C-alpha positions as CSV (number, residue, x, y, z in Angstrom):
1,M,-19.2,91.4,-21.8
2,H,-22.3,92.8,-23.5
3,A,-24.3,95.6,-21.9
4,L,-27.4,93.3,-21.3
5,N,-25.2,90.6,-19.8
6,R,-23.6,93.2,-17.5
7,A,-26.9,94.6,-16.4
8,A,-28.2,91.0,-15.6
9,K,-25.1,90.3,-13.7
10,R,-25.5,93.5,-11.6
11,E,-29.2,92.6,-11.2
12,D,-30.0,96.1,-12.5
13,I,-33.6,95.7,-13.6
14,Q,-34.0,99.3,-14.8
15,T,-31.0,99.0,-17.1
16,V,-32.3,95.7,-18.4
17,R,-35.6,97.3,-19.2
18,D,-34.0,100.3,-20.9
19,L,-31.7,98.0,-23.0
20,L,-34.6,95.8,-24.0
21,A,-36.6,98.9,-25.0
22,S,-33.8,100.1,-27.1
23,G,-33.6,96.8,-29.0
24,A,-30.7,95.0,-27.3
25,D,-30.3,91.4,-28.5
26,V,-31.9,89.4,-25.7
27,N,-30.1,86.2,-26.9
28,E,-26.6,87.6,-27.5
29,A,-24.1,85.4,-25.7
30,D,-20.8,86.6,-24.1
31,P,-17.5,85.0,-25.1
32,N,-18.2,82.2,-22.6
33,G,-21.5,81.4,-24.3
34,E,-23.7,82.8,-21.5
35,T,-26.8,84.7,-22.4
36,P,-28.5,87.3,-20.2
37,V,-31.2,84.8,-19.2
38,M,-28.5,82.3,-18.1
39,I,-26.9,85.0,-15.9
40,A,-30.2,86.1,-14.4
41,A,-31.2,82.5,-13.7
42,Y,-27.9,81.8,-12.0
43,R,-28.4,85.0,-9.9
44,G,-31.9,83.8,-9.0
45,N,-33.4,87.0,-10.1
46,T,-36.8,85.9,-11.2
47,A,-37.9,89.5,-12.2
48,I,-35.1,89.8,-14.7
49,V,-35.6,86.2,-15.9
50,R,-39.3,87.0,-16.5
51,L,-38.4,90.2,-18.4
52,L,-35.9,88.5,-20.6
53,L,-38.3,85.6,-21.4
54,D,-41.1,88.0,-22.2
55,A,-38.7,89.8,-24.5
56,G,-38.0,86.6,-26.4
57,A,-35.0,85.1,-24.7
58,D,-34.3,81.5,-25.6
59,I,-35.4,79.6,-22.5
60,N,-33.2,76.6,-23.5
61,A,-30.1,78.5,-24.8
62,G,-27.0,76.6,-23.9
63,A,-23.4,77.5,-23.8
64,P,-21.8,75.8,-26.8
65,T,-18.8,74.4,-24.9
66,A,-20.8,73.0,-22.0
67,H,-24.2,71.6,-21.1
68,W,-25.3,74.7,-19.2
69,S,-28.8,76.1,-19.9
70,P,-30.7,78.7,-17.9
71,L,-32.4,75.9,-16.0
72,A,-29.1,74.1,-15.2
73,R,-27.6,77.5,-14.1
74,A,-30.6,78.1,-11.8
75,A,-30.4,74.6,-10.3
76,D,-26.6,74.9,-9.8
77,A,-27.1,78.1,-7.9
78,Q,-29.9,76.5,-5.9
79,S,-32.3,79.2,-6.9
80,R,-35.7,77.5,-6.4
81,G,-37.7,80.5,-7.6
82,A,-35.8,80.6,-10.9
83,V,-36.1,76.8,-11.3
84,V,-39.9,76.9,-10.8
85,L,-40.3,79.9,-13.2
86,L,-38.2,78.3,-15.9
87,L,-40.1,75.0,-15.6
88,K,-43.4,76.7,-15.7
89,R,-42.4,78.6,-18.8
90,G,-41.4,75.4,-20.6
91,A,-37.6,74.9,-20.0
92,N,-36.4,71.6,-21.2
93,A,-35.7,69.5,-18.1
94,G,-34.8,66.5,-20.3
95,A,-31.9,68.3,-22.0
96,P,-28.5,66.5,-21.6
97,F,-26.4,67.6,-18.7
98,Y,-23.1,65.9,-18.9
99,E,-23.9,62.2,-18.4
100,H,-27.4,62.9,-17.1
101,T,-30.2,65.4,-17.7
102,V,-30.9,68.8,-16.3
103,A,-33.8,67.2,-14.5
104,D,-31.3,65.0,-12.6
105,L,-29.4,68.1,-11.5
106,V,-32.7,69.8,-10.4
107,R,-33.8,66.8,-8.4
108,E,-30.4,66.5,-6.8
109,H,-31.1,69.8,-5.1
110,W,-34.9,69.4,-4.5
111,P,-35.5,65.6,-4.3
112,N,-38.6,66.0,-2.1
113,D,-40.1,69.2,-3.6
114,D,-43.5,68.1,-5.0
115,E,-44.0,71.2,-7.0
116,I,-40.7,71.0,-8.8
117,N,-41.0,67.2,-9.3
118,N,-44.5,67.6,-10.7
119,L,-43.3,70.3,-13.1
120,I,-40.5,68.1,-14.3
121,D,-42.9,65.1,-14.8
122,S,-45.4,67.3,-16.6
123,S,-42.7,68.7,-18.9
124,K,-41.8,65.1,-19.9
125,H,-45.5,64.5,-20.9
126,D,-45.6,67.7,-22.8
127,A,-42.6,66.7,-24.8
128,S,-44.1,63.4,-25.9
């Protein structure tokens, strides 16, 4: 596992900052195809997600052997904060997720959350 991925997994924000400052590749995937932002989103660590996105992390990076994106990972972990942050920053909720979309996965966990549902709906309009 790459240093930035390890730091995101440990939720070590200072090491993430240091690695980014030293030029670490913010989009380098581990052997499973997970990028640091996917790991941070799954952990629900919005501070690290924000740092990685600000450093140029691909908000829609997906593991090549699966349909997982940072938004899907955050939804699977039921991390509302990370879901909201990713949607506000432009994550593609309409991306395929197995036989559905990432939006379906998100709504499965928060069917009555007006903020999340409005963000998903507005992202559909932004894409058209």
